N, C-alpha and C positions, 0 to 999 in steps of 0.2 A: 504494500500500500504506500502510495506516495505521500509526501508531507501535505500536499494540497488536499488529498482525499481524507487524510487524518484530521486536518483542520475543519473540513466540511462536515465530517461525522461528529466532531466535537460541537460545532455550531448546531447541528441537527439535534444532538442530545440535549444541549442547553435549551433549545427552542421547545423540545418536548417537555422538559422539566418545567419550563416557564408556563406552558399551556396547562399543565397539571395544577400548578399553584394557582393560576388565575381561575381555572375552572372550580377548584375547591373554594376559593375566595367568593366567587359569585354564587355558587350553590349554597354554601353554609350561610353566607350573608343574607341571601334571599330567604332562606328558611327562618333565620332569626328575625328578620324584618317582618315576615308574615306572622310569626308567632306573637311578636309585640303588637301588631295591629289586631290580631284575633283577641288577645287578652284585653285590649282597649275596647273593642266592640262588645265583647261579653260583659265587661265591667259597665259599659254604658247601658246595656240592656237591663242589667241587674239593678243599677242605681236609678234608672229612669231618665237618663240624660238624652235629650233630643238634639241631635247634631245640627239639624236644620234651623233650630231656634238660636239666633245669634247671641242672645243673652246667656245661654247655657254653655256655649262652646267657645273658649277663648281663641283668639287668632294665634297663628304660628309665631313662636318666639324661641329661638335656639337657646338663649340663656335661661329660659324658664323650664325647659324640658327636664333637667336633673331634679329640680324641686318638685315638679309634677310627678316624676317617677318615684321620688322618695315618699311623697304623700299618697302614692298608689292611685293617682287620679287617672281616669281613662284617657283623657286627652294627652297626657304625658306618654302613655304607651303608643297611642296612634301616631303622634308627632315623631316619637323616637323611631318607630318602624318606618314611617315615610321618609324621614331624614336618612336613615341607613339605606333604604332602597334607592334613593337618589344619589347617595355617596358611593355606592358600589362601583359604578363605572369609573369613578376617579381612582379607586383602588386598583381596578383592572389596568388602567393606563399607567399608573405608578409602578405596578409590578412588571408590566411589559417594558417600561423604560429602564428599570433597574436590570432586567434580564438582558436587554439589548446592550446596555453598557457593560455588563459582566461578560457578554459574548464578544465584546470588542466592536460592536456595530454602532459606531458613533452617529451615523446618519439617522437610523431609526430611533436611537435614544434622543436625538435632537427633535425629531418629529413628536415623540412622546412629551417632551418638555413643552414644545409649542402648543400641543393640544391642551396640556394642563394650564398654560398661560391664557389660552382662549377661554377656557372654562372659568378661570379666576376673573378674567376681565368681564365675562358675562355676569358673574355673581356681583361684582363691584357695581356694574351698570344697573343691575336690578335693585340693589340696595339703594343706589343713588336715586333711582326713579321712585322708590317706595317712600323715602323720607325727604 
């Protein structure tokens, strides 16, 4: 086997490991997120919270979620699950970027960083429009 073929098989092995890690992250993250949402929905049903009534369901606040979870409030579980569900693709891009960097593929690592920057810019723009 030539050095080029050995390097190619090493890149393929790294890519396979990376895909396995990313798949596990997305699978388990989705399961945890859905479990959190389910706990929140069941808690809402038990406590009689009506989500469509604006007075009974507080708006999204990232800083309020830990307190809501500690108080076992249904909206805390729902917001935590939805936040995790939205954040999972960020984890996927981060894992991929780290894997590309570890494999020595600077070009795809740069693409991953650029994707993360675009997502961050979108979040900043959304927060700026909100307040």
